[in-house]
Residue frames as a rotation matrix with the C-alpha (Angstrom) as fourth column:
MET 1
-0.302 -0.888 0.347 -75.34
0.894 -0.390 -0.219 -6.73
0.330 0.244 0.912 43.61
ILE 2
0.467 0.390 -0.793 -75.38
0.701 -0.710 0.063 -3.49
-0.539 -0.586 -0.605 45.57
VAL 3
-0.445 -0.543 0.712 -74.93
0.877 -0.427 0.222 -0.45
0.184 0.723 0.666 43.32
THR 4
-0.768 0.247 -0.591 -75.74
-0.029 -0.935 -0.353 3.24
-0.640 -0.253 0.725 43.10
GLU 5
0.294 0.953 0.073 -78.97
0.148 0.030 -0.989 4.18
-0.944 0.301 -0.132 41.36
ALA 6
0.389 -0.228 -0.892 -77.00
-0.831 -0.506 -0.233 5.53
-0.398 0.832 -0.386 38.37
GLN 7
-0.727 -0.687 -0.026 -75.12
-0.647 0.671 0.361 2.22
-0.230 0.279 -0.932 38.05
ALA 8
-0.439 0.639 0.631 -78.36
0.182 0.752 -0.634 0.23
-0.880 -0.163 -0.447 38.30
LYS 9
0.503 0.734 -0.457 -79.83
-0.245 -0.386 -0.890 2.16
-0.829 0.559 -0.015 35.38
THR 10
-0.041 -0.564 -0.825 -77.12
-0.998 -0.019 0.063 0.71
-0.052 0.826 -0.562 33.10
LEU 11
-0.846 -0.310 0.434 -77.86
-0.371 0.927 -0.061 -2.90
-0.384 -0.213 -0.899 34.08
TRP 12
-0.627 0.593 -0.506 -80.18
-0.313 0.402 0.860 -5.39
0.713 0.698 -0.067 32.42
CYS 13
-0.440 0.585 0.681 -83.46
-0.808 0.073 -0.585 -6.24
-0.393 -0.807 0.441 34.18
PRO 14
-0.999 0.033 -0.001 -84.72
0.030 0.913 0.406 -9.82
0.014 0.406 -0.914 33.73
LEU 15
-0.416 0.906 -0.076 -88.30
0.513 0.165 -0.842 -8.72
-0.751 -0.389 -0.534 34.52
VAL 16
-0.268 0.277 -0.923 -88.65
-0.594 -0.802 -0.068 -6.39
-0.759 0.529 0.379 31.51
ARG 17
-0.195 0.247 0.949 -90.59
0.674 0.737 -0.053 -7.65
-0.712 0.629 -0.310 28.51
MET 18
-0.485 0.018 -0.874 -90.67
-0.531 -0.800 0.278 -6.04
-0.694 0.599 0.398 25.08
ALA 19
0.491 0.711 0.504 -93.02
0.107 0.525 -0.844 -6.88
-0.865 0.468 0.182 22.21
TYR 20
-0.687 -0.681 -0.253 -91.63
-0.262 -0.091 0.961 -7.77
-0.677 0.726 -0.116 18.79
PHE 21
0.515 0.847 0.130 -93.63
-0.077 0.197 -0.977 -7.77
-0.854 0.493 0.167 15.58
ASP 22
-0.642 -0.651 -0.404 -92.51
-0.483 -0.065 0.873 -9.08
-0.595 0.756 -0.273 12.20
LYS 23
-0.344 0.512 -0.787 -93.93
-0.877 0.125 0.465 -10.88
0.336 0.850 0.406 9.14
GLN 24
-0.625 0.044 -0.780 -94.14
0.070 0.998 0.000 -14.15
0.778 -0.054 -0.626 11.09
GLY 25
0.404 0.828 -0.389 -96.19
0.567 0.107 0.817 -12.68
0.718 -0.550 -0.426 13.95
ALA 26
0.405 -0.191 0.894 -95.51
-0.600 -0.793 0.102 -11.30
0.690 -0.578 -0.436 17.38
ALA 27
0.259 -0.375 -0.890 -93.37
0.663 0.739 -0.118 -12.37
0.702 -0.560 0.440 20.30
SER 28
0.851 -0.090 0.518 -92.10
-0.388 -0.772 0.503 -10.97
0.355 -0.629 -0.692 23.56
GLY 29
0.428 -0.778 -0.460 -88.70
0.738 0.595 -0.318 -11.13
0.521 -0.204 0.829 25.17
ASN 30
0.918 -0.131 -0.375 -86.16
0.190 -0.685 0.704 -9.23
-0.349 -0.717 -0.604 27.20
CYS 31
-0.270 -0.946 -0.181 -83.28
0.228 -0.245 0.942 -8.88
-0.936 0.213 0.282 24.76
ASP 32
0.545 0.459 -0.701 -83.15
-0.440 -0.555 -0.706 -7.43
-0.713 0.694 -0.101 21.27
VAL 33
0.099 -0.492 0.865 -82.20
0.733 0.624 0.271 -8.99
-0.673 0.607 0.423 17.94
GLU 34
-0.230 -0.298 -0.926 -80.51
-0.294 -0.886 0.358 -6.49
-0.928 0.354 0.116 15.67
ALA 35
0.631 0.509 -0.585 -81.28
-0.659 -0.046 -0.751 -6.29
-0.409 0.860 0.306 11.93
ASN 36
0.003 -0.731 -0.682 -78.05
-0.891 0.307 -0.334 -8.19
0.454 0.609 -0.651 11.17
GLY 37
0.481 0.314 -0.818 -79.09
-0.068 0.944 0.323 -11.04
0.874 -0.100 0.476 13.50
THR 38
-0.640 -0.753 -0.150 -76.85
0.145 0.074 -0.987 -10.18
0.754 -0.654 0.062 16.45
ILE 39
0.398 0.765 -0.507 -78.43
0.679 0.126 0.723 -10.47
0.617 -0.632 -0.469 19.86
ASN 40
-0.412 -0.417 0.810 -78.18
-0.245 -0.805 -0.540 -7.39
0.877 -0.421 0.230 22.06
ARG 41
-0.138 0.328 -0.935 -78.53
0.714 0.687 0.136 -8.75
0.686 -0.649 -0.329 25.60
ASN 42
-0.339 0.023 -0.941 -78.60
0.816 -0.491 -0.306 -5.32
-0.468 -0.871 0.148 27.26
PRO 43
-0.331 0.260 0.907 -80.78
0.671 -0.611 0.420 -2.99
0.664 0.747 0.028 25.16
VAL 44
-0.919 -0.056 0.389 -81.67
-0.157 -0.856 -0.493 0.37
0.360 -0.514 0.778 26.70
ASP 45
-0.062 0.993 0.104 -85.34
-0.703 -0.117 0.701 -0.66
0.708 -0.030 0.705 26.87
SER 46
0.529 0.223 -0.819 -84.35
0.245 0.884 0.399 -3.53
0.813 -0.411 0.413 29.19
HIS 47
-0.568 -0.801 0.190 -82.38
0.070 -0.277 -0.958 -1.49
0.820 -0.531 0.213 31.72
CYS 48
-0.323 0.345 -0.881 -83.25
0.942 0.205 -0.265 -1.39
0.089 -0.916 -0.392 35.40
ILE 49
0.145 0.426 0.893 -85.38
0.266 -0.886 0.380 1.58
0.953 0.183 -0.242 36.46
ALA 50
-0.758 -0.643 -0.111 -83.92
0.242 -0.120 -0.963 1.50
0.605 -0.757 0.247 40.00
SER 51
-0.915 0.342 -0.214 -86.02
0.159 -0.181 -0.971 3.36
-0.371 -0.922 0.111 42.58
ASP 52
-0.450 0.800 -0.397 -88.90
-0.892 -0.420 0.164 3.72
-0.036 0.428 0.903 40.10
CYS 53
-0.309 0.265 -0.913 -89.41
-0.268 0.897 0.351 -0.06
0.912 0.354 -0.206 40.45
MET 54
0.625 0.649 0.433 -91.51
-0.631 0.094 0.770 -1.68
0.459 -0.755 0.469 43.18
CYS 55
0.828 -0.334 -0.451 -88.71
0.420 0.902 0.104 -4.23
0.372 -0.276 0.886 43.73
TRP 56
0.040 -0.885 0.464 -85.96
0.072 -0.461 -0.885 -1.66
0.997 0.069 0.045 44.43
VAL 57
0.796 0.101 -0.596 -84.51
0.584 0.128 0.802 -1.75
0.157 -0.987 0.042 47.96
TRP 58
0.520 -0.652 0.552 -82.34
-0.495 -0.757 -0.428 0.99
0.696 -0.051 -0.716 49.40
VAL 59
0.433 -0.465 -0.772 -79.36
0.651 0.754 -0.088 -0.48
0.623 -0.465 0.630 51.25
SER 60
-0.682 -0.706 -0.190 -77.57
0.663 -0.487 -0.568 2.63
0.309 -0.513 0.801 52.53
THR 61
0.187 0.802 -0.568 -79.32
0.953 -0.288 -0.092 5.17
-0.237 -0.524 -0.818 54.71
HIS 62
-0.442 -0.374 -0.815 -77.52
0.230 -0.926 0.300 8.31
-0.867 -0.054 0.495 53.51
THR 63
0.684 0.723 0.093 -78.96
0.341 -0.204 -0.918 10.39
-0.645 0.660 -0.386 50.68
GLY 64
0.212 -0.585 -0.783 -77.45
-0.677 -0.666 0.314 11.74
-0.705 0.464 -0.537 47.49
PRO 65
0.505 0.017 -0.863 -76.02
-0.834 0.267 -0.482 10.26
0.222 0.963 0.149 44.31
GLU 66
-0.524 -0.792 -0.314 -73.81
-0.643 0.609 -0.464 7.77
0.559 -0.041 -0.828 46.17
ARG 67
-0.073 0.596 0.799 -76.75
-0.859 0.369 -0.354 6.17
-0.506 -0.713 0.486 48.02
THR 68
-0.831 -0.339 -0.441 -76.81
-0.525 0.740 0.420 2.45
0.184 0.581 -0.793 47.24
GLY 69
0.125 0.887 0.445 -79.50
-0.798 0.357 -0.487 -0.12
-0.590 -0.294 0.752 46.71
CYS 70
-0.919 -0.393 0.026 -80.29
-0.305 0.753 0.582 -3.29
-0.248 0.527 -0.813 44.83
CYS 71
-0.317 0.811 -0.492 -83.01
-0.556 0.261 0.789 -5.33
0.769 0.523 0.368 43.19
GLY 72
-0.127 0.353 0.927 -85.24
-0.972 0.142 -0.188 -6.64
-0.198 -0.925 0.325 45.96
VAL 73
0.872 0.426 -0.241 -85.89
-0.477 0.849 -0.225 -9.85
0.109 0.312 0.944 44.03
ALA 74
0.327 -0.842 -0.429 -82.17
0.024 0.461 -0.887 -10.63
0.945 0.280 0.171 43.78
HIS 75
-0.390 -0.493 0.778 -81.45
-0.710 -0.376 -0.595 -9.37
0.586 -0.784 -0.203 47.30
ARG 76
0.390 0.604 0.695 -83.97
-0.890 0.440 0.117 -11.75
-0.235 -0.664 0.710 48.85
ARG 77
0.905 -0.034 -0.424 -82.54
-0.178 0.876 -0.449 -14.61
0.387 0.482 0.786 46.79
ILE 78
0.017 -0.982 -0.186 -79.02
0.073 0.187 -0.980 -14.04
0.997 0.003 0.074 48.14
GLY 79
-0.047 0.031 -0.998 -80.24
0.894 0.447 -0.028 -13.92
0.445 -0.894 -0.049 51.72
GLY 80
-0.777 -0.209 0.594 -80.80
0.040 -0.957 -0.286 -10.20
0.629 -0.198 0.752 52.27
ASP 81
-0.637 0.544 -0.545 -82.99
0.727 0.190 -0.660 -9.11
-0.255 -0.817 -0.517 55.13
VAL 82
-0.875 0.384 0.294 -85.56
-0.116 -0.757 0.642 -7.18
0.470 0.528 0.708 53.09
């Protein structure tokens, strides 16, 4: 999905891992379980970091806030010429 950097920073990244600790031990994952048991599949800590990530690929050549890019991992998977 080709998006602006600002849009990317609201999207979930499947590569992020967070550590969880409770009375039963520790685990890691990329979504968050709220205190009431609901699963938050897009917690802020799992958002894309866009151009701060080694996988980020710029798609448009112009500069500014409307410049677009995408996740290089996903782009290669859909046949992009990265």
